[in-house]
C-alpha positions as CSV (number, residue, x, y, z in Angstrom):
1,X,0.1,0.0,0.0
2,X,2.5,2.6,-1.2
3,X,0.6,4.3,-3.9
4,X,-2.5,6.5,-4.2
5,X,-4.4,3.9,-6.3
6,X,-3.9,1.4,-3.4
7,X,-5.2,4.0,-0.9
8,X,-8.2,4.6,-3.1
9,X,-8.8,0.9,-3.4
10,X,-8.6,0.5,0.4
11,X,-10.9,3.5,1.0
12,X,-13.4,2.1,-1.5
13,X,-13.4,-1.2,0.5
14,X,-14.0,0.6,3.7
15,X,-17.1,2.4,2.4
16,X,-18.3,-0.6,0.5
17,X,-18.2,-3.0,3.4
18,X,-19.9,-0.6,5.7
19,X,-22.7,0.2,3.3
20,X,-23.3,-3.5,2.4
21,X,-23.4,-4.4,6.1
22,X,-26.0,-1.8,6.7
23,X,-28.1,-2.9,3.9
24,X,-27.8,-6.4,5.1
25,X,-28.9,-5.4,8.7
26,X,-31.7,-3.2,7.6
27,X,-33.3,-5.8,5.3
28,X,-32.8,-8.8,7.6
29,X,-35.9,-10.6,8.6
30,X,-36.6,-11.3,12.2
31,X,-35.0,-14.6,13.2
32,X,-36.0,-16.9,16.0
33,X,-34.0,-19.7,17.5
34,X,-36.2,-22.3,15.9
35,X,-34.8,-23.4,12.5
36,X,-38.1,-24.0,10.8
37,X,-39.3,-20.6,11.9
38,X,-36.0,-19.0,10.5
39,X,-36.6,-20.7,7.1
40,X,-40.2,-19.5,7.1
41,X,-39.0,-16.0,7.9
42,X,-36.4,-16.0,5.0
43,X,-39.2,-17.2,2.7
44,X,-41.7,-14.6,3.9
45,X,-39.3,-11.8,3.5
46,X,-38.9,-12.4,-0.2
47,X,-36.6,-10.3,-2.1
48,X,-35.5,-8.2,0.9
49,X,-34.4,-11.4,2.6
50,X,-32.4,-12.5,-0.4
51,X,-30.7,-9.1,-0.7
52,X,-29.9,-9.1,3.0
53,X,-28.1,-12.5,2.8
54,X,-26.2,-11.6,-0.5
55,X,-25.2,-8.1,0.9
56,X,-23.8,-9.9,4.0
57,X,-21.8,-12.3,2.0
58,X,-20.4,-9.5,-0.4
59,X,-19.4,-7.3,2.6
60,X,-16.9,-9.8,3.8
61,X,-14.1,-9.4,1.3
62,X,-14.0,-5.7,1.4
63,X,-14.1,-5.9,5.1
64,X,-11.0,-8.1,5.3
65,X,-9.1,-5.7,2.9
66,X,-10.3,-2.8,5.1
67,X,-9.0,-4.5,8.2
68,X,-5.6,-4.9,6.7
69,X,-5.6,-1.2,5.5
70,X,-6.6,0.0,9.2
71,X,-3.8,-2.2,10.6
72,X,-1.3,-0.8,8.1
73,X,-2.4,2.8,9.0
74,X,-1.7,2.2,12.7
75,X,1.3,-0.1,12.5
76,X,4.1,2.5,12.6
77,X,3.1,3.7,16.1
78,X,1.2,0.8,17.6
79,X,2.5,-2.4,15.8
80,X,1.5,-5.1,18.1
81,X,-2.1,-3.9,18.5
82,X,-2.4,-3.2,14.8
83,X,-1.2,-6.6,13.7
84,X,-3.3,-8.4,16.3
85,X,-6.5,-6.5,15.6
86,X,-6.0,-6.8,11.9
87,X,-5.4,-10.5,12.1
88,X,-8.5,-11.2,14.3
89,X,-10.7,-9.0,12.0
90,X,-9.5,-11.0,9.0
91,X,-10.4,-14.2,10.8
92,X,-13.7,-12.7,11.6
93,X,-14.4,-11.7,8.1
94,X,-13.4,-15.2,6.9
95,X,-15.7,-16.8,9.5
96,X,-18.6,-14.6,8.4
97,X,-18.0,-15.4,4.7
98,X,-18.3,-19.1,5.4
99,X,-21.4,-18.7,7.5
100,X,-22.8,-16.4,4.8
101,X,-22.3,-19.1,2.3
102,X,-24.3,-21.4,4.5
103,X,-26.9,-18.7,4.7
104,X,-27.3,-18.8,1.0
105,X,-28.0,-22.5,1.2
106,X,-30.8,-21.7,3.8
107,X,-32.2,-19.1,1.2
108,X,-32.4,-21.9,-1.4
109,X,-34.1,-24.2,1.1
110,X,-36.6,-21.6,2.5
111,X,-39.2,-21.9,-0.1
112,X,-39.9,-25.6,0.4
113,X,-42.6,-25.5,2.8
114,X,-43.7,-29.1,2.4
115,X,-40.3,-30.3,3.6
116,X,-39.6,-27.5,6.1
117,X,-39.6,-29.8,9.1
118,X,-36.9,-32.1,7.4
119,X,-34.9,-29.1,6.3
120,X,-35.0,-27.6,9.8
121,X,-33.4,-30.8,11.0
122,X,-30.6,-30.3,8.4
123,X,-30.1,-26.7,9.6
124,X,-29.8,-27.9,13.2
125,X,-27.2,-30.6,12.2
126,X,-25.3,-28.0,10.1
127,X,-25.1,-25.5,13.0
128,X,-24.0,-28.2,15.5
129,X,-21.1,-29.3,13.3
130,X,-18.0,-27.6,12.1
131,X,-20.0,-24.5,11.1
132,X,-20.1,-23.6,14.7
133,X,-16.4,-22.9,14.6
134,X,-16.8,-20.5,11.8
135,X,-19.8,-18.9,13.4
136,X,-17.7,-18.2,16.6
137,X,-14.7,-17.1,14.5
138,X,-16.9,-14.6,12.7
139,X,-18.4,-13.2,15.7
140,X,-15.4,-13.1,18.1
141,X,-12.8,-12.2,15.4
142,X,-14.9,-9.3,14.2
143,X,-15.8,-7.9,17.6
144,X,-12.4,-8.2,19.3
145,X,-10.5,-7.3,16.1
146,X,-12.4,-4.1,15.7
147,X,-12.0,-3.2,19.3
148,X,-8.2,-3.8,19.1
149,X,-7.9,-1.9,15.9
150,X,-9.8,0.9,17.5
151,X,-7.3,1.1,20.3
152,X,-4.4,1.0,17.8
153,X,-5.9,3.9,16.0
154,X,-6.6,5.8,19.1
155,X,-3.0,5.3,20.4
156,X,-1.3,6.0,17.1
157,X,-3.3,9.1,16.3
158,X,-3.3,8.6,12.6
159,X,-7.1,9.4,12.5
160,X,-9.2,11.9,14.6
161,X,-10.0,10.6,17.9
162,X,-13.7,10.4,17.2
163,X,-13.2,7.7,14.7
164,X,-12.1,5.0,17.1
165,X,-14.7,6.2,19.6
166,X,-17.4,5.7,16.9
167,X,-16.0,2.3,16.2
168,X,-16.3,1.2,19.8
169,X,-19.7,2.7,20.1
170,X,-20.8,0.7,17.1
171,X,-19.6,-2.5,18.8
172,X,-21.5,-1.7,22.1
173,X,-24.7,-0.6,20.2
174,X,-24.7,-3.6,17.8
175,X,-23.8,-6.4,20.2
176,X,-25.4,-5.2,23.4
177,X,-28.1,-2.5,22.9
178,X,-29.8,-4.2,20.0
179,X,-31.2,-6.6,22.7
180,X,-33.0,-3.7,24.4
181,X,-34.1,-1.3,21.6
182,X,-35.3,-1.5,18.0
183,X,-33.5,1.7,17.3
184,X,-30.1,0.4,18.3
185,X,-29.5,-1.5,15.0
186,X,-30.0,1.6,12.7
187,X,-27.9,3.6,15.1
188,X,-25.1,1.0,15.0
189,X,-25.3,1.1,11.2
190,X,-24.8,4.9,11.2
191,X,-21.8,4.6,13.6
192,X,-20.2,1.9,11.5
193,X,-20.6,4.0,8.3
194,X,-19.3,7.0,10.0
195,X,-16.3,5.4,11.4
196,X,-15.3,3.5,8.2
197,X,-16.0,6.6,6.0
198,X,-14.0,8.8,8.3
199,X,-11.0,6.2,8.0
200,X,-11.5,6.2,4.2
201,X,-11.4,10.0,4.0
202,X,-8.2,10.0,5.9
203,X,-6.7,7.4,3.6
204,X,-7.7,9.5,0.5
205,X,-6.3,12.7,2.0
206,X,-3.1,11.0,3.0
207,X,-3.0,13.2,6.1
208,X,-0.8,11.7,8.8
209,X,-0.8,8.4,7.1
210,X,2.2,8.4,4.8
211,X,4.7,7.0,7.3
212,X,2.3,4.4,8.4
213,X,1.7,3.2,4.7
214,X,5.4,3.1,4.0
215,X,5.4,6.3,1.8
216,X,7.9,8.1,4.0
217,X,10.7,6.8,6.2
218,X,10.9,8.3,9.6
219,X,11.4,6.9,13.1
220,X,8.0,5.8,14.6
221,X,7.1,6.8,18.1
222,X,6.1,4.4,20.7
223,X,7.3,1.4,18.6
224,X,6.4,-2.0,20.2
225,X,3.2,-1.0,21.9
């Protein structure tokens, strides 16, 4: 990532993954713990449910690229946190990509109402098997990775301080407050788009990021943190 086209590509991935994720969440049908009810909900949602699942899958590749870009921005002044957070976030994106593929299989099964009980049993078996590992990797890798990347950004000061704060606020809102309020999910989406767009703008401007992206060579402060 030493050229302007590379920065533009990374910035595009940051905005794209945020927007795709928001579309996925906003169009996602209400899911229950019962597999048969989940299949029915996907079927009832129609086109919006299909768009939600496809957007979720499409968001994962740019998310992984975005995670690497954020890590590279912060690595000059906070290398350990940047590498750790970036690696965890990439694992999270990969886990979500695998589970997103499974979700597309659920989409294909959802319109078979006659065999829904049998298909629900298949869903149960799938989610109790190796897929569970990828589900856990997707959730934990993404959450912990973004938290650590936020700390790396905050300590390295390569972006305005509000950006990592918005990133942490997104984590709390999306994974905690959504259990208590219907407005938490849209609010989380706005925070996510704001944080990732802010990072993208910083990349495009190139302010305070040249050294972290390898475009200048100067001794970094606080190396090893």
